[in-house]
Phi, psi and omega in degrees: 000313183296319181295325177295319182294318180291328177295314180298316181296320176301317177296320176299313181302311183298317180296311180299318179297318179297313180299315178300316179299313180302319181291321176294314182300338187245015167104011179285154175280157186299320184297316178301315177301313180299317183296316178297313183297318181295322179293320179297317176299314181297315180290341176273002182089017181238080184284344185261032181283132181259122183236136174227122186242128166229170180286349178251001177175160180229138174241136178215144174215167176247130180313135182094350178254147186276336184255149177245152177254141186241136176239111179286148175246104190266342182219151177223131174219199182224112178213086187294340174298319179292322173301318176298317178300316179295316178299320179294320176298318180300319177290325176295322178290324175294328175274007174063032175266347174224152180271170179298317180296320174298319177302315179296315181298321180296321178294322178297315179297323180297322178284326183279326180235070183295140174267129180209151182297140174298163185301321181296326177289322176297321178297317178299317176298317178301317182294317182289344169277316187297303185299304180301316179295331172295324175291322179297315183275328189241345179052044180242104178289336182290337180259007181299308185296316182292329177296318176303313184291317179293322178299322177291323174296319178294325175292324178300313177301311184297318180300308187286325175295317180298326184285324191246341183241114186267062176235120185297140179067353177293322181294321176297315182294316181295317179297315179297315181300317179297318181296320180297314181297314182295324177296319181292313180299318183298320180291321181290332177269007177071022174269352175217165181251341183212123180301311183302322180297314183295316179298314181300316173291321188288329184277353184302322179293345179265348185295127183281070181289319176298314176298324180291318179296316177296323176300318180291314179300315178297321182291318179290337178275002177095005175276079192277003170257307182292322180304296177304323181297318176296323180296320177295317179296322177293323179295316176302318179292322176292325179293321178296319179294313181298318179296315182303308179301310187295322181298314180298311183294333180287323186254359180242000000 
């Protein structure tokens, strides 16, 4: 009986750690991760779970046991669909419509077969972010079409570098430099009227809005390690974008 109980507790810890890691890897704030993991443990009959969450790793143990399990977080991106799926699975488990084992298998399948928008929809989204925000910030209808096109081109550079080159912040730098070059060429060829207007609209898909928001939320929630760490990460991403634009404007 005791061995069965320990096996169940180990399974609860494994499921909670996997769910928490998926959420952090895909852009969730720390408070949401802690709440989800706590609810998973409580609904599985383990109310005394001890959880410690950071953006680089998660630790969890069950009260009365000497050892804790650690789940490292080696990558971070933004996929709100995965966070939504984990939350839905947690609610289904709380409602007893799926078992703990089924919960674990669903999480494994989520990682093996991630659902994500196809590339052409991402391009369309980048275009629809770039052009309208150029209008919002600069009120230039003449630069609306070229901002849409260059924003989509910048996202293309960002997407493929992120996929094939595993160097942090290089994709933001290269995409921003590409946007700067294309904006200058577009204005010189009379496809646009103002370089600044085109650049401001086109870089909007690259701006790290979610990391900045999560950094503020985590800090206000009292996570004074993870919050500033996310803020530094967002600052580095913004700096890479700024350096890419500044380099092009300086030498072209």
